[in-house]
TORTORNU-537033 format. One record per residue: residue in one letter; x, y, z of N, C-alpha, C in turn; residue number from 1. Coordinates in steps of 0.001 Angstrom, whole numbers, plus 500000, padded with zeros to 6 digits. Last residue first. Example, Ala and Ser with C-alpha at 12.3 -4.5 7.8 and 13.67 -1.06 7.14 Angstrom:
// residues 2
  residu     n.x     n.y     n.z    ca.x    ca.y    ca.z     c.x     c.y     c.z  num
       S  512850  497750  507080  513670  498940  507140  512900  500030  507870    2
       A  513190  494310  507800  512300  495500  507800  513200  496700  507800    1
This chain:
// residues 352
  residu     n.x     n.y     n.z    ca.x    ca.y    ca.z     c.x     c.y     c.z  num
       X  478986  505116  487946  479744  507027  487293  479053  506976  486086  352
       X  479356  502819  489082  478430  503938  489396  478375  504386  488396  351
       X  480461  499548  487863  481043  501205  487950  479570  501919  488193  350
       X  480438  496797  490657  479532  497961  489650  480185  499189  489190  349
       X  483571  495127  491170  482115  495876  491401  481395  496610  490097  348
       X  485386  492820  490574  484018  492924  490161  482646  493636  490678  347
       X  487642  493476  491502  486428  493442  492266  485368  492520  491896  346
       X  489042  494541  489109  489538  493029  489428  488458  492798  490822  345
       X  487203  496446  488136  487859  495656  486969  488560  493976  487848  344
       X  486802  498232  490346  485953  497617  489389  486545  496502  488524  343
       X  488943  498559  493140  489535  498537  491087  487983  497776  490936  342
       X  488733  500152  495711  489017  498777  494898  489034  499507  493582  341
       X  490578  501861  498369  490056  501834  497398  489693  500483  496865  340
       X  490090  501690  502335  491061  501166  501125  489751  501429  499502  339
       X  489944  502178  505664  489354  501825  504072  490131  502163  503297  338
       X  491101  502218  508217  490460  500686  507819  490212  501446  506182  337
       X  491488  504588  509081  492175  503947  508280  491988  502705  507862  336
       X  489381  506829  507511  489534  506540  508562  490881  505299  508149  335
       X  489850  509505  505297  489124  508323  505693  489420  507913  506616  334
       X  488131  512462  504169  489101  512249  505390  488882  510634  505438  333
       X  488510  513700  500358  488035  513224  501870  488725  512438  502836  332
       X  488412  514288  497611  488722  514761  498672  487770  514677  500346  331
       X  488695  513329  494099  487660  513142  495479  488630  513212  496913  330
       X  488691  514117  491086  489225  513287  492068  488652  513354  493626  329
       X  487149  513704  488291  489003  514148  488441  489751  513464  489433  328
       X  484921  511358  486948  485826  512097  488631  486993  512850  488488  327
       X  481873  511975  485379  483692  511410  485171  484263  512382  486304  326
       X  478885  511142  484475  480157  512116  484707  480819  511222  485207  325
       X  477243  509061  482992  477062  510334  483400  477921  511704  483984  324
       X  479214  506955  480765  478718  507540  481767  478230  508830  482109  323
       X  476591  505475  477985  478084  506239  478583  478303  506402  479995  322
       X  474848  503812  477509  475159  503607  478292  476584  503727  478594  321
       X  472728  504443  475016  474591  504349  474961  475335  503847  476196  320
       X  470482  504116  476228  471082  502467  475745  472588  502395  475352  319
       X  469757  507080  476684  470055  505727  477741  470674  504709  477296  318
       X  470224  508556  473961  470973  508495  475494  471462  507366  476206  317
       X  467610  507153  473332  469250  507762  472825  470346  506952  473248  316
       X  466105  508451  474642  465876  506490  474419  467398  506330  474169  315
       X  466448  510868  474452  466094  510304  475949  466740  508603  475479  314
       X  465144  511014  471418  466615  511203  472160  467039  510248  473253  313
       X  462612  510070  472020  463306  508867  470996  464895  509457  471063  312
       X  461279  512809  472650  461463  510649  473206  462389  509758  473093  311
       X  461961  514129  471054  462605  514108  472564  462545  512939  473536  310
       X  460781  513316  469372  462317  513429  469286  462660  512958  470422  309
       X  458155  514189  469496  458396  512874  469551  459812  512646  469494  308
       X  458619  516881  469578  458101  516445  471043  458443  514531  470922  307
       X  459128  517388  466631  460471  517394  467565  459483  517158  469031  306
       X  456861  516053  465375  458384  515694  465010  458868  515961  466345  305
       X  455063  518364  466543  454875  516858  467396  456006  515881  466693  304
       X  456190  520255  465288  456102  520360  466272  455612  518988  467179  303
       X  455381  519886  462736  456678  520112  463090  457084  520115  464283  302
       X  453159  519974  463022  453488  518519  462292  455096  518479  462733  301
       X  451974  522520  463262  451731  521302  463976  452920  520070  463554  300
       X  453021  523691  461249  453594  523879  462135  453332  523091  463211  299
       X  451517  521989  459172  453646  522236  458951  453659  522175  460436  298
       X  448993  523203  459498  449156  522244  459899  451206  521944  459975  297
       X  449859  526105  458870  449369  526223  460286  449805  524627  461127  296
       X  449997  526014  456345  451216  526212  457357  450944  525795  458576  295
       X  447486  525192  455696  448688  524570  455394  449776  524540  456367  294
       X  446020  527724  456462  445951  526429  457216  447181  525109  456475  293
       X  447569  529679  454518  447605  529739  456085  447217  528170  457056  292
       X  446880  528603  452086  447499  528300  452842  448408  528320  453778  291
       X  443900  529090  452134  444681  527420  452488  446171  527745  452730  290
       X  443969  531546  451891  443291  530728  453230  444070  529309  453253  289
       X  444939  531797  449816  445588  532799  450599  445337  532175  452013  288
       X  442540  531134  447893  443784  530672  447863  444767  530573  449170  287
       X  440267  532414  448299  440182  531543  448797  441881  530455  449103  286
       X  439677  533109  445176  439911  534490  446521  440349  533532  447881  285
       X  439476  531913  443177  440625  532272  443244  441114  533481  445056  284
       X  436645  529332  442528  436810  530459  443245  438318  530699  443038  283
       X  434964  527622  440791  435811  527860  441094  435941  528850  441638  282
       X  430842  527447  442066  431463  527615  441214  432791  527546  441617  281
       X  429075  527483  444249  429676  528520  443724  429987  528628  442008  280
       X  428288  524508  444344  427363  524968  443930  427789  526761  443745  279
       X  431119  522986  443701  429927  522278  442612  428818  523603  443125  278
       X  432330  524461  445855  432668  524483  444379  431739  523933  444074  277
       X  430995  523628  448713  431159  525052  447974  431347  524974  446580  276
       X  431908  520516  448220  430280  521204  447974  430288  522912  447345  275
       X  434614  520806  448606  433711  520228  447496  432409  520974  447184  274
       X  434682  522598  451241  435293  523007  449884  434462  522663  448854  273
       X  433643  520580  453087  433047  521691  452842  433331  522542  451326  272
       X  435409  518704  453109  433657  518269  452228  433187  519852  451947  271
       X  437405  519824  454103  437276  519223  452689  436122  519067  451708  270
       X  436466  520069  456500  436718  521366  455519  437009  520946  454112  269
       X  436457  517486  457445  435208  517924  457231  435335  519521  456295  268
       X  439392  516670  457106  438010  516232  456686  436654  516659  455825  267
       X  439961  518457  458944  440338  518598  458098  439644  518296  457013  266
       X  438471  518075  461573  438155  518717  460945  438521  519282  459603  265
       X  439685  515207  461748  438599  515207  461265  438241  516517  460710  264
       X  442460  515589  461769  442620  515278  461102  440205  514868  460395  263
       X  442915  517137  464197  442601  517791  462957  442442  517416  461702  262
       X  441849  515328  466229  440742  515954  465336  441316  516706  464362  261
       X  444270  513390  465995  442809  512806  465418  441436  514310  465115  260
       X  446200  514492  466741  446072  514791  465573  445016  514272  464706  259
       X  445357  515276  469270  445129  516772  468422  445128  516210  467052  258
       X  445915  512745  470570  444174  513387  470125  444021  514570  469246  257
       X  448519  512709  469763  447688  511970  469103  446100  512511  469096  256
       X  449106  514872  471968  449210  515027  470754  448439  513945  469466  255
       X  448841  513589  474348  448177  514794  473692  448178  515094  472714  254
       X  451020  511245  474394  448800  510942  473820  447981  512300  473540  253
       X  452520  512699  474386  452667  512432  473560  451031  511625  473598  252
       X  452205  514134  477053  452600  515208  475893  452221  514382  474104  251
       X  452029  511386  478729  450653  512518  478307  451015  513639  477122  250
       X  453593  510438  479882  453423  510247  478220  452479  511261  477622  249
       X  455952  511107  482003  454314  511483  481707  454619  511110  480257  248
       X  458262  511684  483238  457609  511152  484043  456325  511157  483395  247
       X  460119  513013  481500  460963  512355  482115  459876  511096  482846  246
       X  458895  514956  479885  459332  513812  479241  459813  512347  480494  245
       X  459325  516845  481730  457764  516408  481073  457964  515251  480486  244
       X  461554  517215  482705  460636  516846  483671  459577  515812  482891  243
       X  462790  518150  480277  463251  517105  480904  462324  516231  481879  242
       X  461467  520221  480146  461143  519407  478836  461823  517954  479097  241
       X  462962  521778  482236  460823  521885  481435  460978  520087  480995  240
       X  464811  522573  481086  464899  521438  482089  463306  521133  482461  239
       X  464706  523874  478673  465290  522183  478471  464829  521368  479782  238
       X  464101  525875  479851  462775  525276  478311  463522  523693  478699  237
       X  466174  526690  481342  465085  526397  482135  463691  525650  481221  236
       X  468066  526838  479364  468295  525819  480339  466773  525898  480610  235
       X  467142  529064  478047  466598  527856  477276  467120  526782  478200  234
       X  467381  531075  479906  465790  530713  479623  465797  529546  479133  233
       X  470095  529959  481605  469325  530842  480952  468296  530470  480931  232
       X  471501  529998  485141  470368  529157  484205  469835  530151  483041  231
       X  473030  530854  486964  474195  529839  485798  472543  529433  484626  230
       X  473465  534142  487752  473097  532791  487339  472977  531887  486556  229
       X  476289  535437  488581  475315  535653  488155  474750  533939  488109  228
       X  477913  536851  491800  478117  536069  490408  476920  536284  489779  227
       X  477185  536535  495033  477795  537273  494004  477582  536272  492915  226
       X  474288  536489  496734  475355  536770  497218  476563  537704  495886  225
       X  470979  537196  495530  472726  536166  495273  473404  537193  495025  224
       X  468500  537635  497714  469290  537923  496104  470669  537274  496324  223
       X  466671  535038  498893  467445  536097  499124  468417  536435  497545  222
       X  464150  533641  500826  464673  533625  499304  465108  534698  499293  221
       X  463019  531447  503537  463700  532405  502850  464337  532140  501581  220
       X  460312  528512  502997  461638  528736  503058  461892  530660  502980  219
       X  457542  527102  503706  457822  527602  503817  459712  528202  504025  218
       X  457503  523151  502798  457862  523811  503846  458391  525196  503279  217
       X  455851  519969  502087  456394  521100  501509  456944  522373  503286  216
       X  456167  515985  502103  455371  517600  502485  456532  518684  502338  215
       X  455047  512750  501106  455990  514478  501259  455112  515577  501701  214
       X  455287  509914  502145  454784  511068  503130  455223  512297  502428  213
       X  456432  508262  500056  455585  508131  501345  454513  508569  501609  212
       X  458598  509554  497128  458183  509562  498520  456812  508500  499325  211
       X  459060  508513  494406  459468  507465  495594  458496  508205  496666  210
       X  458244  511008  493219  457792  509847  492855  457794  508818  493959  209
       X  460038  513090  494277  458460  512816  494708  457684  511272  494196  208
       X  462583  512288  493169  462152  511907  494744  460819  511819  495055  207
       X  461637  513069  490399  462050  511578  490912  461521  511440  492296  206
       X  461154  515608  491313  460452  514769  490985  460427  513644  491213  205
       X  464483  516084  491965  463243  516080  492984  461240  515816  492271  204
       X  465503  516061  489375  465669  515076  490774  464935  514829  491824  203
       X  464563  514798  485756  465036  516014  487366  464432  515462  488626  202
       X  467224  513200  484323  466341  513328  484972  465913  514711  485656  201
       X  469000  511662  482096  468548  512840  482565  467453  512384  483425  200
       X  469705  508749  482378  471262  509432  482327  470301  511226  482416  199
       X  469507  506518  485050  468560  507430  484339  469725  508448  483505  198
       X  468986  504858  486724  470294  504883  486299  469893  505528  485016  197
       X  468066  504251  489878  468134  504008  489013  468971  504647  488051  196
       X  469969  503967  492672  469309  502725  491856  468842  502839  490689  195
       X  469009  506385  493942  470649  506044  493484  470282  504300  492627  194
       X  466459  506606  494262  467582  507656  493413  468374  506779  492877  193
       X  466807  504777  496530  466098  504634  495478  466560  505496  494597  192
       X  468180  506085  498399  469066  504851  497665  467648  504336  496722  191
       X  466928  508298  498968  467901  508436  498309  468689  507116  497737  190
       X  464696  507194  500304  464584  507966  499320  465801  507977  498039  189
       X  466240  506182  502627  465406  505481  501562  465103  505961  500460  188
       X  466995  508431  503698  467858  507826  502947  467525  506921  502292  187
       X  464872  511270  503264  465730  510646  503673  466442  509422  503161  186
       X  465985  515152  501969  465513  513596  501767  465972  511895  503005  185
       X  465207  518376  501304  465588  517111  502235  465195  516056  502522  184
       X  466163  521444  499293  465142  519874  500104  465745  519106  500976  183
       X  467050  523486  497296  466669  523668  498522  465338  522532  499058  182
       X  466020  523716  494853  466124  522853  494774  466875  522815  496602  181
       X  463300  525545  492955  463935  525364  494833  464905  523987  495119  180
       X  461642  525271  491252  462878  525512  490853  463651  525827  491949  179
       X  458631  524292  492232  460163  523585  491216  461423  523351  491050  178
       X  456880  524684  494334  457701  525600  493675  459286  524777  493601  177
       X  455101  522792  495126  454309  524525  494139  455100  525263  494147  176
       X  454200  519849  493640  455590  521000  493585  455278  522240  493462  175
       X  452879  517138  492300  452892  518672  492858  453836  519095  493616  174
       X  452221  515746  489716  453538  515833  490419  453490  517241  491279  173
       X  451111  515125  487382  450657  514730  487933  451738  515090  489539  172
       X  452025  515596  484537  452676  515161  485517  452070  514235  486739  171
       X  450473  517759  483532  450835  516409  482797  451635  515500  483589  170
       X  450031  519404  485774  448565  518737  484807  449288  517519  484261  169
       X  452049  520468  486528  451038  519565  487887  450473  519121  486645  168
       X  453622  521437  484687  454093  520147  485111  453113  519460  485769  167
       X  451763  524095  484246  451566  522585  482949  452359  521134  483680  166
       X  451788  525451  486747  450900  524451  486323  451216  523702  485401  165
       X  455035  525445  485930  454508  524585  487748  452731  524254  486964  164
       X  455218  527423  483923  455580  526067  483715  455211  524930  484963  163
       X  454031  529393  485317  453289  528789  483894  453599  527265  483915  162
       X  455331  530323  487179  453968  530187  487757  453825  529179  486174  161
       X  457896  530427  485901  458500  529574  486821  456310  529197  486732  160
       X  457554  532771  483884  457301  531317  483458  457776  530099  484199  159
       X  456497  534834  486107  455579  534631  485309  455708  533390  484330  158
       X  459320  535105  487340  458013  534793  487749  457214  534376  487392  157
       X  461213  535785  484914  461642  534110  485775  459751  533299  486696  156
       X  460214  538118  484739  459980  536965  483237  459962  535672  484254  155
       X  460765  539642  487117  459382  539470  486712  459133  538302  486319  154
       X  464030  538047  488787  463194  538903  487534  461471  538502  487548  153
       X  463967  537282  491990  464217  537309  490661  463349  538255  490123  152
       X  463111  536288  495125  463872  537711  494452  464438  537664  493079  151
       X  460176  536035  496294  461451  536006  495725  462191  536591  495533  150
       X  459462  534861  499794  459202  535720  499278  460297  536189  497696  149
       X  459784  531835  499917  458845  532761  501062  458168  533999  500035  148
       X  459863  528949  498319  460531  530223  498494  459285  531008  498992  147
       X  459434  526413  499525  458744  527190  499210  459012  527993  499319  146
       X  460524  522335  499082  460373  523743  499504  459983  524918  498585  145
       X  459789  518995  500625  460117  520190  499699  460515  521739  500061  144
       X  460481  516372  502301  460245  517565  502613  461029  519015  500550  143
       X  460205  513176  502883  460920  514370  501849  460261  515585  501791  142
       X  459474  511944  504440  460325  511254  504301  460609  512300  503183  141
       X  457746  513101  507507  457913  512919  506331  459114  512154  505771  140
       X  458025  512976  510434  457269  511872  509710  457630  511539  508471  139
       X  458396  515400  511798  456689  515325  512402  456522  513725  511129  138
       X  461285  515787  511270  460538  514635  512293  459541  514108  512961  137
       X  460800  516754  508664  460989  515410  508587  460678  514844  510044  136
       X  461286  519596  509918  459308  518919  509177  459605  517325  509100  135
       X  462903  519496  510611  462540  519710  511928  460751  519308  511298  134
       X  464467  519789  508203  464779  518905  509169  463495  518664  510358  133
       X  463982  522419  507362  463726  521340  506533  463191  520259  507558  132
       X  465042  523977  509671  462744  523938  509523  463188  522616  508354  131
       X  467154  524238  509761  466565  523013  510637  464889  523343  510418  130
       X  467988  525172  507352  468147  523501  506942  467487  522742  508568  129
       X  467951  527519  507375  466370  527641  506849  466750  525864  507331  128
       X  470794  529070  507033  470141  528627  509029  468714  527849  508427  127
       X  471124  529376  504840  471294  527838  505153  470873  527498  506591  126
       X  468648  530228  502554  469749  530687  503321  469933  529066  504099  125
       X  469470  530619  499124  468388  530059  500203  469270  529741  501331  124
       X  470990  532054  497857  469513  532815  497694  468870  531983  498547  123
       X  473708  531111  497680  473024  531503  499254  471762  532272  499312  122
       X  474405  529516  496365  474640  531096  495725  473827  531630  496393  121
       X  474880  526562  495926  476002  527540  496092  475772  529195  496120  120
       X  471544  525340  497081  472644  525332  496374  473806  526613  496314  119
       X  471361  522255  498594  471697  523618  498606  472390  524045  497945  118
       X  470301  519165  500142  470754  519843  498764  470332  521197  498932  117
       X  470044  516914  502414  469715  518283  502121  470512  518247  500968  116
       X  469650  513442  503728  470207  514277  502581  469598  515752  502542  115
       X  469973  510929  506549  469150  512846  505778  470109  513428  505409  114
       X  472075  510101  506513  470539  509275  507422  469527  510309  506487  113
       X  475516  510608  505068  473957  510723  506276  472847  509765  505899  112
       X  476590  509862  502761  476686  508641  504335  475618  509682  504942  111
       X  477295  510050  499540  477121  511278  500323  477035  509929  501925  110
       X  477713  509335  496798  478943  509439  497940  478573  509850  498980  109
       X  475265  509915  495370  476113  508472  495660  477326  508357  496515  108
       X  474726  512229  495525  473699  510847  496710  474894  509568  496261  107
       X  477057  513437  494254  476932  513942  495664  475967  512742  496032  106
       X  476107  512769  491918  477125  512109  492414  477028  512675  493780  105
       X  473531  514101  491762  473534  512679  491926  475066  512181  491853  104
       X  474119  516928  491630  473535  515819  492519  473522  515025  492654  103
       X  475574  516747  489047  476253  517220  490219  475636  516550  491395  102
       X  473298  515841  487438  474107  514979  487406  474954  515426  489011  101
       X  472179  518651  488184  471432  517113  488478  472283  516195  488257  100
       X  473601  520337  486605  473606  520264  488143  472997  519097  488605   99
       X  476337  519169  484490  475083  519620  484860  474855  519968  486065   98
       X  478994  518905  483481  478069  517660  483530  477035  517818  484190   97
       X  482206  519777  482386  481028  520183  483344  479680  519127  482604   96
       X  485095  517701  484210  484224  518542  482813  483034  518859  483478   95
       X  485252  516046  486192  486851  516517  485189  486166  517433  484066   94
       X  484480  517067  489106  484196  516481  488286  485315  516807  486767   93
       X  485471  516110  492714  485634  517465  491243  485534  516646  490437   92
       X  483848  516633  495805  484542  515781  494245  484414  516928  493718   91
       X  484852  516972  499139  485081  517291  497806  485186  516400  496518   90
       X  484145  517254  502371  484261  516770  501482  484202  516957  500259   89
       X  483879  518140  505594  483915  518058  504651  484680  517134  503352   88
       X  484290  517166  508837  482747  517024  508384  482482  517425  506834   87
       X  487210  517086  508846  486441  516226  509171  484949  516058  508883   86
       X  488784  518924  507710  488494  518087  507180  487397  517122  507351   85
       X  488666  522150  507373  487473  521379  507734  487674  520133  507530   84
       X  490595  523761  505612  491025  523488  507028  489516  523120  507919   83
       X  490905  521357  503212  492009  521760  504446  491631  522035  505946   82
       X  488627  522154  502397  488628  520735  503253  490054  520784  504156   81
       X  489408  524843  501465  488224  524505  503055  488178  523680  502968   80
       X  491225  524375  499498  491236  525099  500766  490226  524735  501508   79
       X  489120  523342  497978  490358  522010  498285  491150  523107  499711   78
       X  487589  524873  497086  487292  524153  497758  488312  523506  498811   77
       X  489455  527282  495760  489003  527779  497211  488202  526178  497779   76
       X  490163  525646  493830  490857  525559  494427  490094  526051  495787   75
       X  487683  525163  492459  488407  524066  492776  489287  524311  493933   74
       X  487142  528227  491949  485986  527282  492478  486773  525931  493499   73
       X  488452  529681  490191  488804  529699  490800  487879  528374  492056   72
       X  486355  528720  486872  487189  529851  487806  487565  529154  489252   71
       X  485432  526803  485511  486414  527492  484710  487087  528854  485691   70
       X  483423  524098  487253  484085  525209  486637  485338  525527  486568   69
       X  483271  521295  486810  484253  522001  486096  484059  522906  485883   68
       X  481462  521121  489344  480739  520725  488745  481802  521162  487378   67
       X  482622  520279  492878  482840  520845  491437  482418  520571  489922   66
       X  480523  518941  495594  480544  518842  494401  481016  519780  492844   65
       X  480800  518724  498620  480417  519994  497784  480872  519089  496002   64
       X  479171  518112  501232  479555  517518  499866  479438  518379  499193   63
       X  479156  517367  504810  479305  518595  503453  479667  517536  502370   62
       X  477845  516475  507624  479023  515733  506484  478288  517241  505331   61
       X  476990  515911  511230  476949  515757  509753  478180  515871  508909   60
       X  475707  515404  513996  477021  514847  513213  476241  515283  512239   59
       X  473908  518282  516008  474175  516667  514972  475362  516532  514290   58
       X  473927  520855  516715  473881  519640  517478  474048  518247  516800   57
       X  473119  522683  515141  471841  521672  515203  472091  520651  515819   56
       X  475183  524872  514837  474257  525058  515784  473027  524151  516252   55
       X  476433  523862  513086  477044  523580  513752  475982  523585  515344   54
       X  475309  524996  510689  475013  523379  510737  475509  522810  511994   53
       X  475667  527273  510857  474405  526877  510995  474329  525741  511041   52
       X  478520  527593  510511  477780  528386  512091  476443  527169  512004   51
       X  478822  526449  507724  479250  525611  509398  478353  526243  510352   50
       X  477115  528559  506264  477092  527575  506382  476931  526268  507322   49
       X  478157  531240  506487  477475  531092  507412  476876  529681  507133   48
       X  480756  530937  505538  480633  531603  506747  479279  531726  507673   47
       X  480379  529800  503221  481193  529055  504078  480703  529222  505716   46
       X  479725  531543  501668  478852  530016  501372  479358  529739  503216   45
       X  481335  533353  501760  480302  534090  501775  479437  532798  502174   44
       X  483658  531828  499719  483682  531901  501074  482788  532847  502009   43
       X  481567  532033  497545  482017  530744  498087  482536  531129  499681   42
       X  481458  534067  495706  480713  533611  497023  480870  532628  497937   41
       X  483012  533665  493735  482774  535335  494533  481624  535054  495781   40
       X  483229  531321  492717  484139  531678  493566  483908  532568  494474   39
       X  481565  529711  491027  481140  530279  492427  481875  530981  492814   38
       X  481318  527870  488792  481415  529198  489083  480891  530275  489637   37
       X  479245  525778  490244  479759  525781  489109  479676  527442  488901   36
       X  478229  523448  492605  479216  524310  492470  479755  524424  491375   35
       X  476182  521327  494862  476720  521654  493674  477728  522901  493447   34
       X  475843  520061  497793  475852  521064  497259  476917  521314  495836   33
       X  474165  518356  500368  474728  518435  498904  475023  519147  498123   32
       X  474543  517475  503675  474905  518204  502743  475390  518553  501581   31
       X  473717  514870  505586  474470  515050  504758  473795  515921  504074   30
       X  473408  514224  508839  472452  515097  508108  473916  514665  506927   29
       X  474934  511987  510829  472972  511861  510671  472821  512756  509682   28
       X  477097  509735  509259  477116  510708  510256  475216  511454  509768   27
       X  478741  506792  509628  477701  507422  508783  477394  509027  509519   26
       X  481777  505313  509563  480880  506736  511254  479568  507024  510187   25
       X  482433  503651  508521  481406  503452  508440  480314  504083  509596   24
       X  483778  504689  504736  484040  504964  506181  482587  504254  507173   23
       X  483490  503289  502182  483268  504345  502714  483454  504053  503935   22
       X  485454  501817  499632  484905  501402  500966  484425  503256  501525   21
       X  485068  503411  496074  485958  503777  497396  485014  502927  498509   20
       X  485925  502747  492858  484573  502796  493554  485439  502294  495388   19
       X  487246  503842  489969  487198  503417  491412  486439  503471  492055   18
       X  486765  505149  487196  486243  503786  487760  486030  503201  489034   17
       X  487894  507033  486849  485965  507666  487416  485657  505881  487496   16
       X  490733  507225  488647  490501  507090  487292  489184  507423  487503   15
       X  491710  509758  491346  491648  508398  490838  490700  508418  489737   14
       X  493393  510601  493222  493218  511223  492249  493154  509901  491189   13
       X  491984  511653  496797  491793  510371  495667  492175  511191  494234   12
       X  493778  512567  498957  493207  513343  498300  493371  512011  497097   11
       X  493237  511889  502785  493169  511240  501597  492578  511709  499949   10
       X  493948  511749  506118  493420  512951  504696  493730  511599  504138    9
       X  495768  509825  506909  494632  509931  507092  493681  511009  506621    8
       X  497958  507429  504343  497418  508558  505486  496223  508960  505695    7
       X  497874  505660  502987  498088  505432  504300  497739  506508  505161    6
       X  498073  506503  500579  496921  505702  500703  496892  505313  502422    5
       X  500475  507306  500394  499346  508472  499882  498307  507739  500848    4
       X  502197  505161  500602  502175  506214  501691  501206  507414  501310    3
       X  500800  502275  498990  501459  503385  498581  501672  503734  500339    2
       X  500793  498528  499946  500159  500417  500114  500806  501130  500048    1
């Protein structure tokens, strides 16, 4: 065994296929935080997060996942790990794989009996972690959050409300505020999520589908401490496409019904035009009306092809069985009895 592996504090620079045996001392709480280009606000996060968790008087760990940041976020996380190695773990991706894949990596490596996800931008106050845990003490296995007063732009308010309503009707998943990632999960929910091997999914909705007794609480919401939002309008649209196509076939069924209705009305309209021609005679004035109807039908057809392509594309991504993310390093403090296993030698399954 190398000297690097015998040290209490280990920096794992292992390939993505390595699977690690974790220590037996599982904490009561794991806080999973994805990080992407957040160097300006990380210190403010540290200054508030650690004292807030210390006040809970329970054992905890904080799992940071650096999602291929191009700034100094990785270096800042390394420094924080060296200052608090007893409760800090850092997972470093070798590229940008997205917020939800970062959270999935945190779920697969966290050890707590309860898991809380938190964004690094401090828009959700870490001090409200106790509110989520108190709700879980009432017997709930999944606790979502509702932002008390959103400090976002007006267009994000409108888009969020519209998508929430549409999502609830299509997927039957009731989340008042789907855009808030500040949520708490029981270990059984996390184990169920980890058993899924979906390439793209929406984690809060997936957890809701597994939850036996879900609940929601109101939490605070603040302006960004520093930096800019990583979600553009395109990203939000893509996220909602993933949500709706991952949890429901209703979009395809609705489009099938729409196609049948259009076919019925088109047939009736054709009969009307034939009768009109026989009664009135040939006309040239209705040419542009026919063009308008044709373009309308072509537009609906293209939309349907695109919707079908969403489902086919998801199947294509899934059957390729490519890694969902790749690790560059894991920074964590290991017990003296821990070691690394190579799946190629031990027969372990590569979960990355």
